[in-house]
N, C-alpha and C positions, 0 to 999 in steps of 0.2 A: 537814763532818766529823761523824761519829757523836758525839752528845752524851756517850756513855759512854767515848769514846776516852781522855781523860786518866786516868780511874780504871783502866780495863782495861790500858792501856799501862804505867802506873806499877806496877801489881800484877805484871805480867809482866816487869818490868825491861826493857821495850822489846825483847823477844825473842819470836819465834813460839813459842806454847805447844805446838806439835806437833813441829816440827823443831829448835827452839831457835836458829834463825838470828837474828843481831842485826839489828834494824831499821836501825841506822846504816849498814849495808852498802848498803842500797837508797836510792834518791833520793826516796822517798815513804813516807808512814806506812803501817803494816800495817793490816789490816782487823779490825774488831770483828765477830766472828761468833758465831752461836748454836751452842752445843755440841749441843743438841737443837733442831732447827729449829722454828719457830713452827707449821708445818704438822703437825708430830707432837706438838704440845702444849707445846713449849718456850716459855719466857717471856722477856720483856725484863728479866729480873732479873740482878743482878750475878753470881749463882751459876750462870747459864747462858750467860755471855758469856766469850769467850776472844779473845786477840790472835793473829791468824794471818797469815802471809805469803800472798800471792796464790796461790802454788802449792799450799800445804797446804789453803787454803780451797776452791779449785776441786777438788782431788783428793778431799777429804772430802765435799764437797757436803752433801746431806741425810742421808747414810748414818749409821747407828748401829752397824752391824756390817760385817764383812768376812770373807773366806775365808782361813783359815790355809793357806798354800801347802804346808806339810809334812803336816798331818793332813787337810786338806780340810774341817775343821769350820768352822762359822760362829762367829766370835768378836766380842765387843764391841770397838769402836774405843776408843782412848785418850780418857779424859774428864779434862781438866786440872783440873777443880774437885774431882774425887773420887779420882783416882789419882795416885800419885807417878811421875813420868817415869822415874826410875831403876829402879823396880820393874817397870813395864810393859815397858820396852825392855831 
C-alpha cells in the first residue's frame, strides 16, 4: 500500500476526489494518485496527491487538460488541491 494512503484517504474522507464515490462501496482501497504526474514535474508531496477510484485514475491518466465538448476549447482538468468540487462541476 502507498505510504501516503492513510493521510490522503483521511483527508478525502475515503471518497474519490474526482467523482466523490465512497471507498466503502468497493472491496479494495482507492489509489493515491499524482494530480500532476511525476513525468510532468509533479512531486510526491501531500499537495500533489489525491485519492482516486480506479476508474477516475485510469480516465485522467497523466492528462492535465481536456476538451470542453460544448466549446471545443482546451480546459484544465479538476485539481482537488486547488479547486472546490462544487465550483468546478
